PDB file of N, CA, C and O in Angstrom, chain B, residues numbered from 101:
ATOM      1  N   MET B 101      57.098 -66.711 175.511  1.00  0.00           N
ATOM      2  CA  MET B 101      57.640 -66.572 176.849  1.00  0.00           C
ATOM      3  C   MET B 101      57.306 -65.203 177.397  1.00  0.00           C
ATOM      4  O   MET B 101      57.191 -64.235 176.646  1.00  0.00           O
ATOM      5  N   SER B 102      57.153 -65.124 178.675  1.00  0.00           N
ATOM      6  CA  SER B 102      56.868 -63.831 179.288  1.00  0.00           C
ATOM      7  C   SER B 102      58.149 -63.206 179.797  1.00  0.00           C
ATOM      8  O   SER B 102      59.176 -63.876 179.907  1.00  0.00           O
ATOM      9  N   ALA B 103      58.086 -61.917 180.109  1.00  0.00           N
ATOM     10  CA  ALA B 103      59.263 -61.203 180.575  1.00  0.00           C
ATOM     11  C   ALA B 103      59.769 -61.748 181.899  1.00  0.00           C
ATOM     12  O   ALA B 103      60.941 -61.573 182.233  1.00  0.00           O
ATOM     13  N   SER B 104      58.906 -62.402 182.652  1.00  0.00           N
ATOM     14  CA  SER B 104      59.366 -62.951 183.923  1.00  0.00           C
ATOM     15  C   SER B 104      60.230 -64.189 183.722  1.00  0.00           C
ATOM     16  O   SER B 104      60.893 -64.639 184.656  1.00  0.00           O
ATOM     17  N   THR B 105      60.229 -64.737 182.525  1.00  0.00           N
ATOM     18  CA  THR B 105      61.083 -65.869 182.211  1.00  0.00           C
ATOM     19  C   THR B 105      62.441 -65.348 181.771  1.00  0.00           C
ATOM     20  O   THR B 105      62.550 -64.593 180.805  1.00  0.00           O
ATOM     21  N   ARG B 106      63.446 -65.752 182.473  1.00  0.00           N
ATOM     22  CA  ARG B 106      64.790 -65.283 182.158  1.00  0.00           C
ATOM     23  C   ARG B 106      65.558 -66.444 181.542  1.00  0.00           C
ATOM     24  O   ARG B 106      65.895 -67.412 182.223  1.00  0.00           O
ATOM     25  N   THR B 107      65.822 -66.337 180.279  1.00  0.00           N
ATOM     26  CA  THR B 107      66.513 -67.408 179.583  1.00  0.00           C
ATOM     27  C   THR B 107      67.853 -66.911 179.063  1.00  0.00           C
ATOM     28  O   THR B 107      68.015 -65.736 178.735  1.00  0.00           O
ATOM     29  N   SER B 108      68.787 -67.813 178.996  1.00  0.00           N
ATOM     30  CA  SER B 108      70.126 -67.424 178.551  1.00  0.00           C
ATOM     31  C   SER B 108      70.171 -67.105 177.062  1.00  0.00           C
ATOM     32  O   SER B 108      71.124 -66.483 176.592  1.00  0.00           O
ATOM     33  N   ASP B 109      69.146 -67.524 176.311  1.00  0.00           N
ATOM     34  CA  ASP B 109      69.151 -67.246 174.878  1.00  0.00           C
ATOM     35  C   ASP B 109      68.323 -66.010 174.507  1.00  0.00           C
ATOM     36  O   ASP B 109      68.115 -65.741 173.324  1.00  0.00           O
ATOM     37  N   ALA B 110      67.856 -65.270 175.493  1.00  0.00           N
ATOM     38  CA  ALA B 110      67.085 -64.054 175.219  1.00  0.00           C
ATOM     39  C   ALA B 110      67.989 -63.019 174.553  1.00  0.00           C
ATOM     40  O   ALA B 110      69.164 -62.894 174.897  1.00  0.00           O
ATOM     41  N   ASN B 111      67.433 -62.286 173.605  1.00  0.00           N
ATOM     42  CA  ASN B 111      68.208 -61.273 172.893  1.00  0.00           C
ATOM     43  C   ASN B 111      68.298 -59.953 173.640  1.00  0.00           C
ATOM     44  O   ASN B 111      69.121 -59.105 173.293  1.00  0.00           O
ATOM     45  N   LEU B 112      67.469 -59.763 174.655  1.00  0.00           N
ATOM     46  CA  LEU B 112      67.559 -58.583 175.516  1.00  0.00           C
ATOM     47  C   LEU B 112      68.207 -58.997 176.830  1.00  0.00           C
ATOM     48  O   LEU B 112      67.775 -59.952 177.476  1.00  0.00           O
ATOM     49  N   VAL B 113      69.245 -58.267 177.213  1.00  0.00           N
ATOM     50  CA  VAL B 113      69.951 -58.545 178.461  1.00  0.00           C
ATOM     51  C   VAL B 113      69.904 -57.274 179.300  1.00  0.00           C
ATOM     52  O   VAL B 113      70.288 -56.201 178.835  1.00  0.00           O
ATOM     53  N   LEU B 114      69.432 -57.401 180.536  1.00  0.00           N
ATOM     54  CA  LEU B 114      69.325 -56.272 181.448  1.00  0.00           C
ATOM     55  C   LEU B 114      70.295 -56.450 182.603  1.00  0.00           C
ATOM     56  O   LEU B 114      70.177 -57.390 183.389  1.00  0.00           O
ATOM     57  N   TYR B 115      71.245 -55.548 182.696  1.00  0.00           N
ATOM     58  CA  TYR B 115      72.161 -55.512 183.840  1.00  0.00           C
ATOM     59  C   TYR B 115      71.499 -54.649 184.900  1.00  0.00           C
ATOM     60  O   TYR B 115      71.098 -53.516 184.632  1.00  0.00           O
ATOM     61  N   ARG B 116      71.385 -55.200 186.121  1.00  0.00           N
ATOM     62  CA  ARG B 116      70.607 -54.522 187.148  1.00  0.00           C
ATOM     63  C   ARG B 116      71.091 -54.857 188.543  1.00  0.00           C
ATOM     64  O   ARG B 116      71.843 -55.810 188.751  1.00  0.00           O
ATOM     65  N   LEU B 117      70.650 -54.063 189.482  1.00  0.00           N
ATOM     66  CA  LEU B 117      70.881 -54.306 190.900  1.00  0.00           C
ATOM     67  C   LEU B 117      69.592 -54.809 191.523  1.00  0.00           C
ATOM     68  O   LEU B 117      68.500 -54.447 191.085  1.00  0.00           O
ATOM     69  N   GLN B 118      69.716 -55.631 192.529  1.00  0.00           N
ATOM     70  CA  GLN B 118      68.556 -56.083 193.284  1.00  0.00           C
ATOM     71  C   GLN B 118      67.910 -54.876 193.953  1.00  0.00           C
ATOM     72  O   GLN B 118      68.608 -54.072 194.571  1.00  0.00           O
ATOM     73  N   SER B 119      66.606 -54.734 193.842  1.00  0.00           N
ATOM     74  CA  SER B 119      65.819 -53.682 194.499  1.00  0.00           C
ATOM     75  C   SER B 119      66.152 -52.262 194.042  1.00  0.00           C
ATOM     76  O   SER B 119      65.898 -51.309 194.778  1.00  0.00           O
ATOM     77  N   CYS B 120      66.701 -52.107 192.876  1.00  0.00           N
ATOM     78  CA  CYS B 120      67.000 -50.785 192.328  1.00  0.00           C
ATOM     79  C   CYS B 120      65.723 -50.232 191.692  1.00  0.00           C
ATOM     80  O   CYS B 120      65.182 -50.861 190.783  1.00  0.00           O
ATOM     81  N   PRO B 121      65.224 -49.074 192.142  1.00  0.00           N
ATOM     82  CA  PRO B 121      63.966 -48.560 191.590  1.00  0.00           C
ATOM     83  C   PRO B 121      64.048 -48.232 190.094  1.00  0.00           C
ATOM     84  O   PRO B 121      63.058 -48.397 189.381  1.00  0.00           O
ATOM     85  N   TRP B 122      65.193 -47.775 189.609  1.00  0.00           N
ATOM     86  CA  TRP B 122      65.345 -47.467 188.186  1.00  0.00           C
ATOM     87  C   TRP B 122      65.372 -48.744 187.367  1.00  0.00           C
ATOM     88  O   TRP B 122      64.842 -48.790 186.257  1.00  0.00           O
ATOM     89  N   CYS B 123      65.990 -49.779 187.916  1.00  0.00           N
ATOM     90  CA  CYS B 123      66.010 -51.078 187.234  1.00  0.00           C
ATOM     91  C   CYS B 123      64.606 -51.669 187.180  1.00  0.00           C
ATOM     92  O   CYS B 123      64.199 -52.227 186.162  1.00  0.00           O
ATOM     93  N   GLU B 124      63.874 -51.545 188.273  1.00  0.00           N
ATOM     94  CA  GLU B 124      62.513 -52.076 188.325  1.00  0.00           C
ATOM     95  C   GLU B 124      61.603 -51.352 187.337  1.00  0.00           C
ATOM     96  O   GLU B 124      60.665 -51.944 186.803  1.00  0.00           O
ATOM     97  N   ARG B 125      61.877 -50.090 187.100  1.00  0.00           N
ATOM     98  CA  ARG B 125      61.123 -49.323 186.105  1.00  0.00           C
ATOM     99  C   ARG B 125      61.260 -49.960 184.715  1.00  0.00           C
ATOM    100  O   ARG B 125      60.289 -50.049 183.963  1.00  0.00           O
ATOM    101  N   VAL B 126      62.473 -50.398 184.388  1.00  0.00           N
ATOM    102  CA  VAL B 126      62.713 -51.064 183.100  1.00  0.00           C
ATOM    103  C   VAL B 126      62.071 -52.452 183.093  1.00  0.00           C
ATOM    104  O   VAL B 126      61.495 -52.864 182.086  1.00  0.00           O
ATOM    105  N   VAL B 127      62.166 -53.165 184.200  1.00  0.00           N
ATOM    106  CA  VAL B 127      61.555 -54.489 184.284  1.00  0.00           C
ATOM    107  C   VAL B 127      60.047 -54.384 184.056  1.00  0.00           C
ATOM    108  O   VAL B 127      59.467 -55.219 183.362  1.00  0.00           O
ATOM    109  N   ARG B 128      59.413 -53.372 184.630  1.00  0.00           N
ATOM    110  CA  ARG B 128      57.969 -53.180 184.420  1.00  0.00           C
ATOM    111  C   ARG B 128      57.650 -52.958 182.945  1.00  0.00           C
ATOM    112  O   ARG B 128      56.663 -53.489 182.436  1.00  0.00           O
ATOM    113  N   ARG B 129      58.482 -52.176 182.255  1.00  0.00           N
ATOM    114  CA  ARG B 129      58.234 -51.930 180.834  1.00  0.00           C
ATOM    115  C   ARG B 129      58.435 -53.204 180.025  1.00  0.00           C
ATOM    116  O   ARG B 129      57.645 -53.497 179.128  1.00  0.00           O
ATOM    117  N   LEU B 130      59.475 -53.958 180.329  1.00  0.00           N
ATOM    118  CA  LEU B 130      59.698 -55.238 179.649  1.00  0.00           C
ATOM    119  C   LEU B 130      58.498 -56.163 179.847  1.00  0.00           C
ATOM    120  O   LEU B 130      58.069 -56.846 178.917  1.00  0.00           O
ATOM    121  N   THR B 131      57.968 -56.176 181.057  1.00  0.00           N
ATOM    122  CA  THR B 131      56.806 -57.003 181.369  1.00  0.00           C
ATOM    123  C   THR B 131      55.577 -56.500 180.623  1.00  0.00           C
ATOM    124  O   THR B 131      54.832 -57.290 180.043  1.00  0.00           O
ATOM    125  N   ASP B 132      55.366 -55.183 180.637  1.00  0.00           N
ATOM    126  CA  ASP B 132      54.216 -54.600 179.932  1.00  0.00           C
ATOM    127  C   ASP B 132      54.243 -54.936 178.448  1.00  0.00           C
ATOM    128  O   ASP B 132      53.197 -55.168 177.841  1.00  0.00           O
ATOM    129  N   LEU B 133      55.426 -54.961 177.868  1.00  0.00           N
ATOM    130  CA  LEU B 133      55.580 -55.252 176.440  1.00  0.00           C
ATOM    131  C   LEU B 133      55.685 -56.750 176.161  1.00  0.00           C
ATOM    132  O   LEU B 133      55.806 -57.169 175.009  1.00  0.00           O
ATOM    133  N   ASP B 134      55.638 -57.551 177.225  1.00  0.00           N
ATOM    134  CA  ASP B 134      55.710 -59.015 177.126  1.00  0.00           C
ATOM    135  C   ASP B 134      56.966 -59.465 176.381  1.00  0.00           C
ATOM    136  O   ASP B 134      56.910 -60.324 175.501  1.00  0.00           O
ATOM    137  N   LEU B 135      58.098 -58.870 176.750  1.00  0.00           N
ATOM    138  CA  LEU B 135      59.372 -59.193 176.112  1.00  0.00           C
ATOM    139  C   LEU B 135      60.160 -60.166 176.968  1.00  0.00           C
ATOM    140  O   LEU B 135      60.216 -60.031 178.191  1.00  0.00           O
ATOM    141  N   ASP B 136      60.761 -61.135 176.326  1.00  0.00           N
ATOM    142  CA  ASP B 136      61.643 -62.080 177.002  1.00  0.00           C
ATOM    143  C   ASP B 136      62.993 -61.403 177.180  1.00  0.00           C
ATOM    144  O   ASP B 136      63.486 -60.750 176.261  1.00  0.00           O
ATOM    145  N   TYR B 137      63.586 -61.551 178.340  1.00  0.00           N
ATOM    146  CA  TYR B 137      64.877 -60.925 178.604  1.00  0.00           C
ATOM    147  C   TYR B 137      65.647 -61.745 179.621  1.00  0.00           C
ATOM    148  O   TYR B 137      65.093 -62.597 180.315  1.00  0.00           O
ATOM    149  N   GLN B 138      66.910 -61.472 179.686  1.00  0.00           N
ATOM    150  CA  GLN B 138      67.785 -62.117 180.662  1.00  0.00           C
ATOM    151  C   GLN B 138      68.247 -61.063 181.645  1.00  0.00           C
ATOM    152  O   GLN B 138      68.750 -60.014 181.243  1.00  0.00           O
ATOM    153  N   SER B 139      68.082 -61.332 182.936  1.00  0.00           N
ATOM    154  CA  SER B 139      68.599 -60.438 183.973  1.00  0.00           C
ATOM    155  C   SER B 139      70.003 -60.862 184.344  1.00  0.00           C
ATOM    156  O   SER B 139      70.275 -62.043 184.557  1.00  0.00           O
ATOM    157  N   ARG B 140      70.876 -59.900 184.417  1.00  0.00           N
ATOM    158  CA  ARG B 140      72.225 -60.128 184.945  1.00  0.00           C
ATOM    159  C   ARG B 140      72.389 -59.186 186.121  1.00  0.00           C
ATOM    160  O   ARG B 140      72.543 -57.975 185.958  1.00  0.00           O
ATOM    161  N   TYR B 141      72.352 -59.766 187.306  1.00  0.00           N
ATOM    162  CA  TYR B 141      72.469 -58.971 188.514  1.00  0.00           C
ATOM    163  C   TYR B 141      73.927 -58.640 188.784  1.00  0.00           C
ATOM    164  O   TYR B 141      74.801 -59.503 188.705  1.00  0.00           O
ATOM    165  N   VAL B 142      74.171 -57.388 189.100  1.00  0.00           N
ATOM    166  CA  VAL B 142      75.503 -56.943 189.485  1.00  0.00           C
ATOM    167  C   VAL B 142      75.484 -56.655 190.978  1.00  0.00           C
ATOM    168  O   VAL B 142      74.434 -56.367 191.554  1.00  0.00           O
ATOM    169  N   THR B 143      76.632 -56.734 191.584  1.00  0.00           N
ATOM    170  CA  THR B 143      76.734 -56.517 193.023  1.00  0.00           C
ATOM    171  C   THR B 143      77.850 -55.535 193.322  1.00  0.00           C
ATOM    172  O   THR B 143      78.639 -55.163 192.454  1.00  0.00           O
ATOM    173  N   GLY B 144      77.884 -55.139 194.553  1.00  0.00           N
ATOM    174  CA  GLY B 144      78.974 -54.295 195.010  1.00  0.00           C
ATOM    175  C   GLY B 144      78.727 -52.823 194.793  1.00  0.00           C
ATOM    176  O   GLY B 144      77.769 -52.426 194.130  1.00  0.00           O
ATOM    177  N   PRO B 145      79.600 -52.023 195.359  1.00  0.00           N
ATOM    178  CA  PRO B 145      79.474 -50.575 195.198  1.00  0.00           C
ATOM    179  C   PRO B 145      79.766 -50.146 193.763  1.00  0.00           C
ATOM    180  O   PRO B 145      80.363 -50.884 192.979  1.00  0.00           O
ATOM    181  N   HIS B 146      79.338 -48.964 193.454  1.00  0.00           N
ATOM    182  CA  HIS B 146      79.481 -48.395 192.112  1.00  0.00           C
ATOM    183  C   HIS B 146      80.905 -48.555 191.575  1.00  0.00           C
ATOM    184  O   HIS B 146      81.089 -48.888 190.404  1.00  0.00           O
ATOM    185  N   SER B 147      81.892 -48.327 192.405  1.00  0.00           N
ATOM    186  CA  SER B 147      83.293 -48.332 191.965  1.00  0.00           C
ATOM    187  C   SER B 147      83.812 -49.710 191.566  1.00  0.00           C
ATOM    188  O   SER B 147      84.891 -49.814 190.983  1.00  0.00           O
ATOM    189  N   THR B 148      83.059 -50.773 191.872  1.00  0.00           N
ATOM    190  CA  THR B 148      83.540 -52.126 191.540  1.00  0.00           C
ATOM    191  C   THR B 148      82.701 -52.823 190.477  1.00  0.00           C
ATOM    192  O   THR B 148      82.889 -54.018 190.248  1.00  0.00           O
ATOM    193  N   ARG B 149      81.806 -52.135 189.836  1.00  0.00           N
ATOM    194  CA  ARG B 149      80.935 -52.757 188.828  1.00  0.00           C
ATOM    195  C   ARG B 149      81.622 -52.807 187.462  1.00  0.00           C
ATOM    196  O   ARG B 149      81.172 -52.192 186.495  1.00  0.00           O
ATOM    197  N   ASN B 150      82.705 -53.543 187.414  1.00  0.00           N
ATOM    198  CA  ASN B 150      83.509 -53.592 186.202  1.00  0.00           C
ATOM    199  C   ASN B 150      82.824 -54.332 185.061  1.00  0.00           C
ATOM    200  O   ASN B 150      83.076 -54.026 183.895  1.00  0.00           O
ATOM    201  N   VAL B 151      81.969 -55.292 185.369  1.00  0.00           N
ATOM    202  CA  VAL B 151      81.243 -56.011 184.319  1.00  0.00           C
ATOM    203  C   VAL B 151      80.382 -55.026 183.536  1.00  0.00           C
ATOM    204  O   VAL B 151      80.357 -55.058 182.306  1.00  0.00           O
ATOM    205  N   VAL B 152      79.683 -54.159 184.245  1.00  0.00           N
ATOM    206  CA  VAL B 152      78.833 -53.174 183.587  1.00  0.00           C
ATOM    207  C   VAL B 152      79.683 -52.187 182.800  1.00  0.00           C
ATOM    208  O   VAL B 152      79.307 -51.787 181.698  1.00  0.00           O
ATOM    209  N   LYS B 153      80.820 -51.792 183.351  1.00  0.00           N
ATOM    210  CA  LYS B 153      81.700 -50.847 182.654  1.00  0.00           C
ATOM    211  C   LYS B 153      82.199 -51.436 181.340  1.00  0.00           C
ATOM    212  O   LYS B 153      82.278 -50.728 180.336  1.00  0.00           O
ATOM    213  N   ARG B 154      82.537 -52.726 181.334  1.00  0.00           N
ATOM    214  CA  ARG B 154      82.995 -53.370 180.095  1.00  0.00           C
ATOM    215  C   ARG B 154      81.891 -53.385 179.036  1.00  0.00           C
ATOM    216  O   ARG B 154      82.179 -53.282 177.844  1.00  0.00           O
ATOM    217  N   VAL B 155      80.652 -53.511 179.454  1.00  0.00           N
ATOM    218  CA  VAL B 155      79.534 -53.587 178.516  1.00  0.00           C
ATOM    219  C   VAL B 155      79.137 -52.211 177.996  1.00  0.00           C
ATOM    220  O   VAL B 155      78.907 -52.034 176.800  1.00  0.00           O
ATOM    221  N   SER B 156      79.058 -51.227 178.912  1.00  0.00           N
ATOM    222  CA  SER B 156      78.465 -49.936 178.534  1.00  0.00           C
ATOM    223  C   SER B 156      79.409 -48.743 178.600  1.00  0.00           C
ATOM    224  O   SER B 156      79.076 -47.660 178.120  1.00  0.00           O
ATOM    225  N   GLY B 157      80.584 -48.938 179.192  1.00  0.00           N
ATOM    226  CA  GLY B 157      81.503 -47.820 179.360  1.00  0.00           C
ATOM    227  C   GLY B 157      81.258 -47.036 180.630  1.00  0.00           C
ATOM    228  O   GLY B 157      81.974 -46.075 180.914  1.00  0.00           O
ATOM    229  N   SER B 158      80.258 -47.432 181.397  1.00  0.00           N
ATOM    230  CA  SER B 158      79.910 -46.768 182.646  1.00  0.00           C
ATOM    231  C   SER B 158      79.564 -47.823 183.683  1.00  0.00           C
ATOM    232  O   SER B 158      79.265 -48.964 183.330  1.00  0.00           O
ATOM    233  N   ARG B 159      79.601 -47.462 184.938  1.00  0.00           N
ATOM    234  CA  ARG B 159      79.277 -48.417 185.999  1.00  0.00           C
ATOM    235  C   ARG B 159      77.842 -48.265 186.516  1.00  0.00           C
ATOM    236  O   ARG B 159      77.465 -48.919 187.488  1.00  0.00           O
ATOM    237  N   THR B 160      77.052 -47.422 185.882  1.00  0.00           N
ATOM    238  CA  THR B 160      75.686 -47.217 186.345  1.00  0.00           C
ATOM    239  C   THR B 160      74.757 -48.291 185.792  1.00  0.00           C
ATOM    240  O   THR B 160      75.010 -48.860 184.731  1.00  0.00           O
ATOM    241  N   VAL B 161      73.688 -48.559 186.519  1.00  0.00           N
ATOM    242  CA  VAL B 161      72.640 -49.473 186.081  1.00  0.00           C
ATOM    243  C   VAL B 161      71.319 -48.732 186.157  1.00  0.00           C
ATOM    244  O   VAL B 161      71.199 -47.771 186.918  1.00  0.00           O
ATOM    245  N   PRO B 162      70.348 -49.145 185.405  1.00  0.00           N
ATOM    246  CA  PRO B 162      70.298 -50.303 184.534  1.00  0.00           C
ATOM    247  C   PRO B 162      71.023 -50.073 183.208  1.00  0.00           C
ATOM    248  O   PRO B 162      71.213 -48.942 182.763  1.00  0.00           O
ATOM    249  N   VAL B 163      71.415 -51.181 182.603  1.00  0.00           N
ATOM    250  CA  VAL B 163      71.978 -51.183 181.253  1.00  0.00           C
ATOM    251  C   VAL B 163      71.230 -52.258 180.466  1.00  0.00           C
ATOM    252  O   VAL B 163      71.067 -53.385 180.933  1.00  0.00           O
ATOM    253  N   LEU B 164      70.784 -51.895 179.281  1.00  0.00           N
ATOM    254  CA  LEU B 164      70.115 -52.842 178.402  1.00  0.00           C
ATOM    255  C   LEU B 164      71.002 -53.104 177.196  1.00  0.00           C
ATOM    256  O   LEU B 164      71.528 -52.178 176.578  1.00  0.00           O
ATOM    257  N   VAL B 165      71.157 -54.383 176.872  1.00  0.00           N
ATOM    258  CA  VAL B 165      71.847 -54.789 175.652  1.00  0.00           C
ATOM    259  C   VAL B 165      70.815 -55.504 174.787  1.00  0.00           C
ATOM    260  O   VAL B 165      70.202 -56.481 175.216  1.00  0.00           O
ATOM    261  N   ASP B 166      70.630 -55.015 173.581  1.00  0.00           N
ATOM    262  CA  ASP B 166      69.717 -55.637 172.620  1.00  0.00           C
ATOM    263  C   ASP B 166      70.571 -56.295 171.548  1.00  0.00           C
ATOM    264  O   ASP B 166      71.125 -55.621 170.679  1.00  0.00           O
ATOM    265  N   ARG B 167      70.669 -57.590 171.615  1.00  0.00           N
ATOM    266  CA  ARG B 167      71.506 -58.333 170.676  1.00  0.00           C
ATOM    267  C   ARG B 167      70.944 -58.308 169.261  1.00  0.00           C
ATOM    268  O   ARG B 167      71.694 -58.475 168.299  1.00  0.00           O
ATOM    269  N   ASP B 168      69.628 -58.102 169.116  1.00  0.00           N
ATOM    270  CA  ASP B 168      69.025 -58.042 167.782  1.00  0.00           C
ATOM    271  C   ASP B 168      69.436 -56.794 167.023  1.00  0.00           C
ATOM    272  O   ASP B 168      69.691 -56.850 165.820  1.00  0.00           O
ATOM    273  N   THR B 169      69.500 -55.671 167.719  1.00  0.00           N
ATOM    274  CA  THR B 169      69.778 -54.400 167.046  1.00  0.00           C
ATOM    275  C   THR B 169      71.192 -53.888 167.274  1.00  0.00           C
ATOM    276  O   THR B 169      71.619 -52.941 166.615  1.00  0.00           O
ATOM    277  N   GLY B 170      71.929 -54.507 168.205  1.00  0.00           N
ATOM    278  CA  GLY B 170      73.282 -54.051 168.512  1.00  0.00           C
ATOM    279  C   GLY B 170      73.324 -52.843 169.421  1.00  0.00           C
ATOM    280  O   GLY B 170      74.379 -52.228 169.579  1.00  0.00           O
ATOM    281  N   VAL B 171      72.196 -52.489 170.023  1.00  0.00           N
ATOM    282  CA  VAL B 171      72.111 -51.315 170.891  1.00  0.00           C
ATOM    283  C   VAL B 171      72.484 -51.698 172.318  1.00  0.00           C
ATOM    284  O   VAL B 171      72.042 -52.722 172.839  1.00  0.00           O
ATOM    285  N   THR B 172      73.309 -50.851 172.941  1.00  0.00           N
ATOM    286  CA  THR B 172      73.608 -50.931 174.364  1.00  0.00           C
ATOM    287  C   THR B 172      73.344 -49.551 174.933  1.00  0.00           C
ATOM    288  O   THR B 172      73.859 -48.556 174.423  1.00  0.00           O
ATOM    289  N   MET B 173      72.533 -49.486 176.000  1.00  0.00           N
ATOM    290  CA  MET B 173      72.205 -48.177 176.557  1.00  0.00           C
ATOM    291  C   MET B 173      71.936 -48.261 178.050  1.00  0.00           C
ATOM    292  O   MET B 173      71.639 -49.325 178.594  1.00  0.00           O
ATOM    293  N   SER B 174      72.050 -47.100 178.698  1.00  0.00           N
ATOM    294  CA  SER B 174      71.762 -46.992 180.118  1.00  0.00           C
ATOM    295  C   SER B 174      70.724 -45.897 180.323  1.00  0.00           C
ATOM    296  O   SER B 174      70.226 -45.308 179.363  1.00  0.00           O
ATOM    297  N   GLU B 175      70.406 -45.633 181.584  1.00  0.00           N
ATOM    298  CA  GLU B 175      69.384 -44.658 181.987  1.00  0.00           C
ATOM    299  C   GLU B 175      67.991 -45.222 181.718  1.00  0.00           C
ATOM    300  O   GLU B 175      67.613 -45.451 180.569  1.00  0.00           O
ATOM    301  N   SER B 176      67.248 -45.437 182.774  1.00  0.00           N
ATOM    302  CA  SER B 176      65.939 -46.091 182.665  1.00  0.00           C
ATOM    303  C   SER B 176      64.981 -45.374 181.719  1.00  0.00           C
ATOM    304  O   SER B 176      64.275 -46.031 180.955  1.00  0.00           O
ATOM    305  N   ALA B 177      64.939 -44.052 181.751  1.00  0.00           N
ATOM    306  CA  ALA B 177      64.022 -43.325 180.856  1.00  0.00           C
ATOM    307  C   ALA B 177      64.395 -43.563 179.396  1.00  0.00           C
ATOM    308  O   ALA B 177      63.517 -43.792 178.565  1.00  0.00           O
ATOM    309  N   ASN B 178      65.675 -43.513 179.079  1.00  0.00           N
ATOM    310  CA  ASN B 178      66.129 -43.762 177.705  1.00  0.00           C
ATOM    311  C   ASN B 178      65.836 -45.200 177.279  1.00  0.00           C
ATOM    312  O   ASN B 178      65.417 -45.448 176.148  1.00  0.00           O
ATOM    313  N   ILE B 179      66.056 -46.129 178.184  1.00  0.00           N
ATOM    314  CA  ILE B 179      65.793 -47.540 177.867  1.00  0.00           C
ATOM    315  C   ILE B 179      64.309 -47.738 177.588  1.00  0.00           C
ATOM    316  O   ILE B 179      63.941 -48.392 176.613  1.00  0.00           O
ATOM    317  N   ASN B 180      63.457 -47.178 178.437  1.00  0.00           N
ATOM    318  CA  ASN B 180      62.019 -47.357 178.240  1.00  0.00           C
ATOM    319  C   ASN B 180      61.535 -46.720 176.945  1.00  0.00           C
ATOM    320  O   ASN B 180      60.683 -47.282 176.257  1.00  0.00           O
ATOM    321  N   GLU B 181      62.065 -45.562 176.612  1.00  0.00           N
ATOM    322  CA  GLU B 181      61.716 -44.933 175.334  1.00  0.00           C
ATOM    323  C   GLU B 181      62.141 -45.819 174.167  1.00  0.00           C
ATOM    324  O   GLU B 181      61.390 -45.999 173.208  1.00  0.00           O
ATOM    325  N   TYR B 182      63.354 -46.371 174.257  1.00  0.00           N
ATOM    326  CA  TYR B 182      63.852 -47.270 173.220  1.00  0.00           C
ATOM    327  C   TYR B 182      62.950 -48.503 173.085  1.00  0.00           C
ATOM    328  O   TYR B 182      62.594 -48.898 171.975  1.00  0.00           O
ATOM    329  N   LEU B 183      62.585 -49.107 174.222  1.00  0.00           N
ATOM    330  CA  LEU B 183      61.726 -50.289 174.187  1.00  0.00           C
ATOM    331  C   LEU B 183      60.380 -49.974 173.547  1.00  0.00           C
ATOM    332  O   LEU B 183      59.872 -50.752 172.739  1.00  0.00           O
ATOM    333  N   ASP B 184      59.807 -48.835 173.910  1.00  0.00           N
ATOM    334  CA  ASP B 184      58.525 -48.433 173.316  1.00  0.00           C
ATOM    335  C   ASP B 184      58.651 -48.234 171.809  1.00  0.00           C
ATOM    336  O   ASP B 184      57.812 -48.701 171.039  1.00  0.00           O
ATOM    337  N   ARG B 185      59.699 -47.542 171.402  1.00  0.00           N
ATOM    338  CA  ARG B 185      59.917 -47.234 169.980  1.00  0.00           C
ATOM    339  C   ARG B 185      60.196 -48.502 169.170  1.00  0.00           C
ATOM    340  O   ARG B 185      59.718 -48.646 168.045  1.00  0.00           O
ATOM    341  N   THR B 186      60.964 -49.409 169.746  1.00  0.00           N
ATOM    342  CA  THR B 186      61.424 -50.590 169.020  1.00  0.00           C
ATOM    343  C   THR B 186      60.450 -51.755 169.099  1.00  0.00           C
ATOM    344  O   THR B 186      60.257 -52.469 168.116  1.00  0.00           O
ATOM    345  N   TYR B 187      59.838 -51.953 170.256  1.00  0.00           N
ATOM    346  CA  TYR B 187      59.012 -53.151 170.469  1.00  0.00           C
ATOM    347  C   TYR B 187      57.564 -52.833 170.830  1.00  0.00           C
ATOM    348  O   TYR B 187      56.731 -53.738 170.887  1.00  0.00           O
ATOM    349  N   GLY B 188      57.256 -51.575 171.070  1.00  0.00           N
ATOM    350  CA  GLY B 188      55.896 -51.202 171.431  1.00  0.00           C
ATOM    351  C   GLY B 188      55.229 -50.445 170.312  1.00  0.00           C
ATOM    352  O   GLY B 188      55.563 -50.592 169.137  1.00  0.00           O
ATOM    353  N   ASP B 189      54.276 -49.628 170.715  1.00  0.00           N
ATOM    354  CA  ASP B 189      53.544 -48.840 169.717  1.00  0.00           C
ATOM    355  C   ASP B 189      54.108 -47.430 169.565  1.00  0.00           C
ATOM    356  O   ASP B 189      53.504 -46.585 168.904  1.00  0.00           O
ATOM    357  N   GLY B 190      55.264 -47.177 170.175  1.00  0.00           N
ATOM    358  CA  GLY B 190      55.932 -45.887 170.015  1.00  0.00           C
ATOM    359  C   GLY B 190      55.514 -44.824 170.997  1.00  0.00           C
ATOM    360  O   GLY B 190      56.024 -43.705 170.930  1.00  0.00           O
ATOM    361  N   LYS B 191      54.604 -45.125 171.910  1.00  0.00           N
ATOM    362  CA  LYS B 191      54.129 -44.117 172.883  1.00  0.00           C
ATOM    363  C   LYS B 191      55.158 -43.846 173.944  1.00  0.00           C
ATOM    364  O   LYS B 191      54.924 -43.030 174.836  1.00  0.00           O
TER     365      LYS B 191
END
């Protein structure tokens, strides 16, 4: 499956906002690495993103949950580094 396929059984879950440039940065990396993932779109202002807060402890996006490794993280640069280290060639 390609990263553009969003399946409910994917082990990578990305919490994101529509048209968020930081979220799109992670989506590009997921696509580059050909990883299957599930997008969970959040809505509303920062102060009401309680779903994200329950998952990561913060209301910021993007947030990646890797069910295979038990890792939950935010910040696009950190997520991309993690994806490269875990699923890429480490660059």
